[in-house]
C-alpha positions in Angstrom: -57.3 -11.7 29.8 -53.9 -12.3 31.4 -51.3 -15.3 30.2 -52.0 -17.0 33.3 -56.1 -16.7 33.0 -55.9 -18.0 29.1 -58.0 -20.9 28.2 -55.1 -22.1 25.7 -53.3 -25.0 28.1 -49.0 -23.7 28.2 -47.6 -26.6 26.3 -50.0 -25.5 23.3 -48.9 -22.1 23.7 -45.5 -22.9 23.5 -46.3 -25.5 20.3 -47.7 -22.3 18.1 -45.1 -20.0 19.8 -42.4 -22.8 18.0 -44.8 -23.3 15.3 -44.2 -19.3 14.1 -40.5 -19.6 15.4 -40.1 -22.5 12.5 -42.2 -20.8 9.4 -39.9 -17.2 10.5 -37.0 -19.1 9.8 -38.2 -21.0 6.7 -38.9 -17.7 5.2 -35.3 -15.9 6.4 -33.8 -18.9 4.7 -35.3 -18.8 1.4 -33.4 -16.3 -1.3 -35.1 -12.7 -1.9 -36.8 -13.9 -5.4 -34.9 -11.6 -8.1 -37.4 -9.5 -10.4 -37.8 -11.8 -13.5 -37.2 -9.4 -15.9 -36.6 -5.0 -16.7 -36.4 -3.0 -19.1 -33.5 -0.3 -20.1 -34.7 2.9 -19.7 -31.7 4.9 -20.1 -28.2 5.6 -21.6 -26.0 8.1 -21.1 -22.1 7.3 -21.9 -21.2 4.1 -20.4 -23.8 3.8 -17.9 -27.5 2.1 -18.4 -30.5 2.7 -16.1 -33.0 -0.3 -15.7 -36.4 -0.2 -14.0 -38.4 -3.6 -12.3 -35.3 -5.9 -11.8 -33.7 -6.2 -8.7 -29.8 -7.2 -9.1 -27.0 -6.7 -5.7 -24.5 -4.7 -6.2 -21.6 -6.7 -8.6 -24.6 -9.2 -9.8 -25.1 -9.5 -13.6 -27.5 -9.0 -15.6 -28.1 -10.1 -19.4 -29.1 -7.2 -22.2 -31.0 -8.5 -25.0 -30.8 -6.8 -28.2 -33.6 -6.6 -31.2 -31.3 -8.0 -33.3 -30.6 -11.2 -30.8 -27.1 -10.0 -29.6 -26.7 -9.6 -26.0 -24.7 -7.7 -24.2 -23.5 -8.7 -20.0 -23.3 -5.7 -17.7 -22.9 -5.6 -14.1 -24.8 -3.7 -11.4 -22.8 -0.6 -10.0 -25.2 1.4 -8.0 -29.2 2.0 -8.0 -31.6 4.7 -7.0 -34.9 4.1 -5.8 -36.2 1.8 -8.3 -33.6 2.7 -10.6 -30.1 0.2 -11.3 -27.2 1.5 -12.9 -25.4 -1.1 -14.6 -22.3 -0.9 -16.8 -21.8 -3.4 -19.8 -18.6 -5.4 -19.4 -18.2 -5.2 -23.3 -19.9 -4.0 -26.8 -22.7 -2.2 -26.4 -23.7 -1.6 -30.0 -27.3 -2.7 -31.0 -28.9 -1.3 -27.4 -32.2 0.3 -27.8 -34.6 1.7 -25.5 -37.0 -0.7 -23.7 -34.3 -3.5 -24.3 -35.0 -6.6 -22.0 -32.9 -6.6 -18.9 -32.9 -10.4 -17.6 -30.6 -10.9 -13.9 -28.7 -14.0 -14.1 -27.2 -15.4 -11.2 -23.4 -15.0 -12.4 -21.1 -12.8 -10.1 -17.5 -11.8 -10.1 -15.2 -14.9 -9.8 -11.8 -15.6 -11.4 -10.6 -18.8 -12.8 -7.3 -20.1 -10.6 -5.4 -23.1 -10.8 -1.9 -24.2 -11.7 -2.8 -24.7 -15.4 -3.0 -21.1 -15.7 0.6 -20.5 -15.6 1.7 -20.0 -18.9 -1.5 -18.5 -20.1 -2.4 -14.8 -20.7 -6.2 -13.8 -20.1 -8.3 -10.8 -19.7 -10.0 -8.9 -17.5 -12.9 -11.6 -17.8 -10.9 -14.3 -17.2 -11.2 -15.7 -20.9 -7.6 -17.0 -22.5 -6.2 -14.3 -25.4 -3.6 -16.0 -26.1 -4.7 -19.3 -28.4 -4.2 -22.0 -26.6 -7.5 -23.6 -25.9 -10.0 -23.3 -23.0 -9.3 -23.1 -19.9 -8.8 -26.1 -17.6 -9.2 -24.1 -13.9 -9.3 -26.3 -11.0 -11.7 -23.5 -8.6 -12.7 -20.4 -9.2 -12.2 -17.4 -6.6 -14.3 -14.3 -5.7 -12.6 -11.4 -7.7 -13.0 -9.8 -3.9 -10.6 -11.7 -2.4 -10.6 -12.0 1.6 -9.6 -9.7 4.3 -6.7 -11.2 6.2 -6.2 -10.3 10.0 -3.5 -8.0 10.3 -2.2 -9.9 13.3 -2.3 -13.7 11.1 0.5 -11.7 8.9 4.0 -13.0 9.0 6.1 -10.1 9.3 8.5 -9.5 6.2 12.3 -11.1 7.7 13.8 -12.4 4.3 15.2 -10.0 1.6 14.2 -10.5 -2.2 16.7 -10.8 -5.3 15.0 -8.7 -7.8 18.5 -8.6 -9.7 18.7 -5.1 -10.2 22.3 -3.3 -8.3 20.6 -0.3 -7.0 17.7 -1.4 -6.0 19.3 -4.7 -4.4 21.7 -2.5 -2.3 20.2 0.8 -1.2 16.8 -0.6 -1.9 16.2 -3.5 -0.5 13.0 -4.8 -0.6 12.1 -8.0 1.5 9.5 -10.8 0.5 5.8 -10.2 1.0 6.5 -6.2 0.5 4.7 -3.7 -1.4 6.3 -1.1 -3.2 5.5 1.8 -5.5 7.3 2.2 -9.1 6.6 6.2 -9.5 7.5 7.8 -12.7 6.1 10.1 -15.5 5.6 8.6 -18.8 8.7 7.3 -21.3 10.9 7.1 -18.3 11.5 3.4 -18.3 8.9 1.9 -15.9 8.5 -1.2 -18.2 11.7 -1.7 -19.1 12.4 -2.1 -15.1 9.5 -4.2 -15.0 10.5 -6.5 -17.4 14.2 -6.7 -16.1 12.3 -7.9 -12.2 10.3 -9.8 -13.9 13.2 -11.6 -15.4 15.9 -11.5 -12.8 13.7 -11.9 -9.2 13.7 -15.3 -7.7 10.0 -16.4 -7.6 8.3 -19.5 -7.8 5.4 -18.2 -9.7 5.0 -14.1 -11.2 1.6 -12.6 -11.8 1.6 -9.5 -14.3 -1.4 -7.5 -14.5 -1.7 -5.1 -17.8 -4.1 -3.1 -17.0 -5.4 0.2 -19.0 -1.9 0.3 -20.4 -1.0 0.4 -24.5 -2.5 -3.1 -26.9 0.6 -3.1 -28.4 2.8 -4.1 -25.2 1.1 -6.8 -24.1 2.8 -9.2 -27.2 6.1 -6.8 -27.0 6.0 -7.9 -23.1 5.1 -11.7 -23.6 7.3 -12.1 -26.1 10.7 -10.1 -25.7 10.7 -9.1 -21.8 9.1 -12.7 -20.7 10.4 -14.8 -23.1 9.7 -19.0 -23.5 11.6 -19.0 -19.8 9.9 -16.7 -17.9 6.4 -17.4 -19.4 6.2 -21.3 -18.0 6.0 -19.8 -14.7 4.3 -16.5 -15.2 0.2 -15.9 -15.4 -0.4 -12.7 -17.6 -3.6 -10.2 -17.4 -4.2 -8.2 -20.0 -7.0 -5.1 -20.3 -5.4 -2.5 -22.4 -6.8 1.0 -22.3 -9.7 0.1 -25.0 -11.6 -2.3 -22.8 -14.1 -0.7 -20.5 -13.7 1.0 -17.2 -15.2 -2.0 -15.6 -13.1 -4.7 -17.2 -10.2 -2.3 -16.6 -10.9 -3.1 -12.9 -11.5 -6.6 -13.2 -8.1 -7.1 -14.5 -6.8 -5.7 -11.4 -8.8 -8.0 -9.1 -8.4 -10.6 -11.4 -4.7 -10.9 -10.9 -4.5 -10.1 -7.6 -6.8 -13.0 -7.0 -4.7 -15.7 -9.2 -1.6 -14.5 -6.7 -3.7 -14.9 -4.3 -4.5 -18.5 -5.1 -0.4 -19.3 -5.5 0.3 -18.1 -2.2 -2.2 -19.9 -0.2 -0.7 -23.1 -2.4 2.7 -22.0 -0.5 4.3 -20.0 -3.0 6.1 -17.3 -3.1 4.2 -15.2 -5.8 5.9 -11.8 -7.9 2.8 -9.5 -8.6 3.7 -7.1 -11.1 0.9 -4.4 -11.8 1.6 -1.6 -14.7 -0.7 0.4 -13.5 -2.3 1.7 -10.2 -3.0 4.7 -11.6 -5.0 3.4 -14.7 -7.2 0.9 -11.4 -7.7 4.3 -10.3 -8.6 6.2 -13.5 -11.4 3.5 -14.2 -13.3 3.5 -11.0 -13.1 7.3 -11.7 -14.6 6.9 -14.8 -17.6 4.4 -13.5 -17.9 6.5 -10.1 -18.8 10.2 -12.6 -21.2 7.8 -14.6 -23.4 7.0 -11.6 -23.3 10.6 -10.2 -20.8 10.5 -7.6 -19.3 13.8 -7.0 -15.6 14.9 -7.4 -13.9 15.6 -4.6 -9.9 15.8 -5.1 -8.8 17.0 -8.4 -11.7 14.9 -10.4 -11.4 12.0 -8.2 -14.7 11.2 -6.3 -13.9 9.5 -3.0 -14.3 6.2 -4.0 -11.0 5.7 -5.6 -9.0 6.4 -2.6 -11.5 3.8 -0.7 -11.0 1.2 -3.6 -6.9 1.8 -4.1 -6.2 0.5 -0.4 -8.7 -2.7 -0.7 -6.6 -3.8 -3.8 -3.2 -2.9 -2.6 -3.5 -4.7 1.5 -5.0 -8.0 -0.3 -0.7 -8.4 -1.2 1.8 -9.2 1.0 2.9 -11.9 3.4 -0.2 -14.8 4.3 -0.2 -16.9 7.4 2.5 -18.1 9.1 4.1 -21.4 7.1 1.9 -19.4 3.9 3.6 -17.9 0.8 4.0 -14.5 0.1 2.9 -12.1 -2.5 5.8 -9.6 -3.2 4.1 -6.2 -5.2 5.1 -3.8 -7.0 2.5 -1.1 -8.4 3.5 1.1 -11.0 1.7 4.9 -10.7 2.0 7.4 -13.5 3.0 10.7 -12.0 0.8 13.3 -14.7 3.2 16.0 -15.4 6.0 14.1 -13.3 4.1 15.5 -10.1 4.5 13.1 -7.2 2.0 14.8 -5.3 -0.1 13.9 -8.1 -3.8 12.3 -5.7 -3.2 8.9 -6.7 0.3 9.0 -6.2 0.6 10.5 -2.7 -1.9 7.7 -2.0 -0.3 5.3 -2.5 2.8 6.3 -0.9 0.4 6.4 2.5 -0.6 2.7 1.5 2.6 1.3 0.2 5.4 -0.4 2.3 8.2 2.4 -0.3 8.4 3.5 -3.4 11.1 4.0 -6.4 11.0 7.1 -7.6 12.3 7.1 -11.9 14.0 10.4 -12.9 13.1 12.0 -16.3 16.5 14.2 -15.5 18.2 11.1 -15.4 16.2 9.4 -18.2 17.2 12.2 -20.6 20.4 12.0 -19.9 21.1 8.3 -20.9 20.8 6.8 -16.8 19.5 4.1 -16.8 17.3 2.2 -14.6 17.1 6.3 -13.7 16.2 5.4 -10.7 16.1 8.9 -8.0 17.8 7.4 -5.1 17.5 10.5 -3.2 13.8 10.1 -3.5 13.2 6.8 -3.0 12.7 5.0 0.5 12.0 0.8 1.6 10.4 1.1 4.7 11.1 -2.4 5.0 15.2 -2.1 5.1 16.1 -1.8 8.2 14.3 -5.1 9.2 15.9 -7.3 6.6 19.5 -6.2 6.8 22.4 -6.3 8.8 23.7 -2.5 10.3 27.2 -3.1 8.1 25.1 -3.2 4.7 22.6 -0.1 6.4 25.6 1.9 7.2 27.1 1.5 3.5 24.0 2.3 1.8 23.9 5.4 4.1 27.1 6.7 3.3 26.7 5.9 -0.5 23.6 8.4 0.0 25.2 11.1 1.7 27.9 11.0 -0.6 25.1 10.9 -3.4 22.9 14.2 -1.9 26.3 16.0 -1.0 27.1 16.2 -4.8 23.2 16.7 -5.9 23.0 19.8 -3.9 26.2 21.8 -4.7 25.5 20.5 -8.7 25.0 23.8 -9.9 28.2 25.5 -8.2 30.3 22.2 -9.6 28.3 22.3 -12.6 29.5 26.3 -13.6 33.0 26.0 -12.5 32.1 28.4 -9.3 33.0 25.3 -6.7 36.7 25.9 -5.5 38.0 22.7 -4.7 39.2 22.4 -0.7 36.3 25.0 0.6 34.2 21.3 1.4 36.0 18.8 2.5 32.6 16.9 2.4 32.1 18.3 -1.4 35.7 17.2 -2.4 35.1 13.6 -1.1 31.6 13.6 -3.1 33.4 15.2 -6.3 35.7 12.4 -5.7 32.9 9.0 -5.5 30.6 10.5 -8.2 31.7 8.9 -11.4 32.2 5.8 -9.1 28.6 6.2 -7.6 27.1 6.9 -11.3 29.0 3.8 -12.4 27.1 1.8 -9.6 23.4 3.0 -10.4 23.6 2.3 -13.7 23.3 -1.1 -15.5 22.9 -2.7 -18.6 18.6 -4.2 -20.0 20.3 -7.5 -20.3 22.6 -7.9 -17.1 21.6 -9.9 -13.6 23.2 -8.7 -10.3 22.8 -10.7 -7.5 21.6 -9.9 -4.0 25.2 -11.0 -3.0 27.2 -9.5 -5.7 25.4 -6.1 -5.1 25.9 -6.0 -1.8 29.9 -6.6 -2.1 29.9 -4.4 -5.0 28.7 -1.4 -2.7 30.9 -2.2 0.3 34.0 -2.5 -1.8 32.8 1.2 -3.2 32.1 3.2 -0.1 35.5 1.3 2.0 37.2 2.9 -1.0 
């Protein structure tokens, strides 16, 4: 029978169709019910496997132990009916078939002006004994993607108080720089100098996966009372779970985003980006992701730009996040996979040299290997010309260092080398700076112009 010959009147057919459509819409609007309870079936390393409960990636579960204690865990993967969980804290007391109950919690961060002066852990809980947080709002740890065409371009130089950076590696507001070095070359000291001397409204510090003793030293000795009043510190030392180290970096970035959206000029210091990548590697390998580049799974190289791209300038008229990420070059290898990936996604890099550090030259910045990609956009021609001349003199000396050091070079053989040899002591004096000394951007430029014009 055709629709035309149907005994059901057209008006009735339309009404039935609308009823079915409304019923479908009501079903679609209802949230998918989660299983009330599952059970823990397996534990390998820090990875927990559960069955019987459905939790979205990033969702939280509470695992109840026989002794009455509870362990919070986050869903990081699944395979068939198995759910992979990563605990956020201590796992002592877990037993097979422990109850796994999904919760409505998800990854959010406390944000607000009341965070200034506080020290938090990766879960957003206070570590400083200053009482509970009076957070005004909460935000997702994953942040929101910014339209690249809506970002304000980098046009204004930022005074970081370090002569070598101000003059030769000028940083702009909203720029993202990497600080590359091996262990014990002075990364933390240089970060501390920039923390004290940078002209910023708010400073957010992320101490991710570093030594626990450095947290108190950084807060008391490097920040001090004056610096701490305009700072927020997020600390997840090396003894924290990989999930908390991952959340610590995301939490620091989320707090910086909040202040940027309030129109503030924010300085974000993260020590270190390498520990963030290593935490993601631990999680990925634990749930079975295959290693790709020197033991790092592909998800590590996907996470890095997701974190770094959240920094930078906001919309036109808004604030900015100028970010410095330390990158630990294992064995001083600048071609380490994380160092190589970071160079590609950052707006410049400052390389610290172990040779200079061992010679007592601080900050141990290797000017030849360092670059600021935004410098040409935020400096005038006279500044660029002076910086190029400085680097040419320095590079000429370094190329002939071996001949000069053994006395094989004869003065007068090459005018360029003679000039570099005469300038070298002044160049080295210019690059060195006491950690208690602040040199403004204007003074740095003036000293550079006076030096190269001699």
